[in-house]
N, C-alpha and C positions, 0 to 999 in steps of 0.2 A: 659842739662837735657833730660831725655828720653821722647819720645812721649807717651802720654797716650794711652792705648790699645783701648779706646772707640772711637778713631778717625780713624776707618778703612775707607772703601769706602762707605761713606754715602752720599746721595743726598743733604742733607742740612748741610753742614759743619758749617755754622753759628750757627745753633741750638746746635750742639755738642760742639762747643767752648763755647757758652753761658752757657750750662749746666756745663761744666768742670770748668769755671771761677767762676760761681755762687756757685758751691759746695765748691770751695777753699775759697770763701769769707765767706759763712755762717758757715763753720767749722773753721774759723779764721786761716786757713793755710796762707791766705793773710791778713795781719793785716791792720786795718784802716790807711789810709794815704799812703799805699804802692803804688809805681809807677807801672803802667801797660803799659810798652812800647809795642806798636803795633808790631813792627818788631820782638822783642824778643818773644812775644807770638805766632806770626805766625811761627817762627822757632821752638819753643817748640812743637807746635801742628802739625807741618808739613803741614801747609795750607798757602794760599796766604793772603795778607793783608785784602782783602775785607771781608771774614767771621769773622775775628777778629774785624774789625771796626763795622760790623753789630752787633756782640755779645756785644761789649762794649757800643754801642749806646743804645741797648735794656736794658742793665744793668743800664745805666745812666738814662733812662726813668723810671726805677723802683726805682731809688734812691740808688742803691748799689754801683754805680761808679760815680765819678765826672769827667766831661770833662772840663778841665781848658784850656782856650784859650792860644795858643802858648806854653803850657807846657806839655800837654798830659792828659792821663787818670790816675785816682787815685782811690783806694778803698775809698769809702765814710766813713766818721766818723759819726756814728749814735748817735744822742742825745737821751737820755732815754725818754724825752718827745715826740720826734718825733716817736719813736718806739711805745709808748703807743697810740699816735694818729693814727698810721697806723693800729694797732691791733683793735682799736675801729671802724675805718672806715671799715675795712674788716668785722668785726662782723655785722655792720649795713647793708652792702651790701649783705652779705650772708643770714642774717635773712630775708631781703626783698625777696631775691631769693627763699628761702625755702617757705615763706608764699605764694608766687605767684605760685611756681612750684610744690608744694607737690601733688596737684591734677593731675599734668601732669607726675608725676614720673612713668616711665615704670618699669616692673619687672626686666628687664636687668639693668637699672640704679640703682635700689635698691640693686640688687645682687652685682654690681660693688662697690657700696659704702660700703657694708658689707665686701667684699673681701679686699678693701683698708684699712678699719678700723682694720681688723684682721692682715693685713700685718704690719700696723703701730705699733700695739701692740708688735710685735716681735722685734722692734727696741728700746723698752723701758725696763728698768730693773724693779725690784719689787717696787722700790721707785719712779718710774715715770721719772727717768733720762734717757737721750739718750744714747743708746749703739752705735748707728750709726746715727748721726744727718743728714748727707747728704741723706741717704736712707729714713729716716723718713720724711724729708722735701720733697723729691721727691713724696712719696706716699701722703703726705698731700696736695701737690699742685694738684695732680691728683684728689683727693677726692673733693677738692673745685671747680675744673673745672666741675666735674659732678654736684655738687650742683648748681652752677651758670648756668650751661647748661640746667637745668630743667625749668628755668623761661622763 
């Protein structure tokens, strides 16, 4: 497999591997239950084992990957009830952050939120379906970091 172009000479290769594998998971390029062999991923991305393990451990902490003892890493299977619970928890956290942080919101943060919202709209079609889920998700994550960062 060719190395993704996004893994040039970056200081934090673990972050880049994390983003690449996360995108493959959220776009279902990697199906639930798929094996994630550390050695193969390191070879695929042209990095050592450490950034791959760091990325997979981070994804495991987020619930996107399962670390099975003596078997390795696998793409997590998400139960619909778990997804609903995660969305509800995220909503509660972000509402609390907005309630506390709205007074602290700087003009730059507001402008960044507006920019990200406009950028996310470009990744949706007229019916609200994703044109590019990975890019939408990237912008959405940045937007929510700004929201939570105001609290």
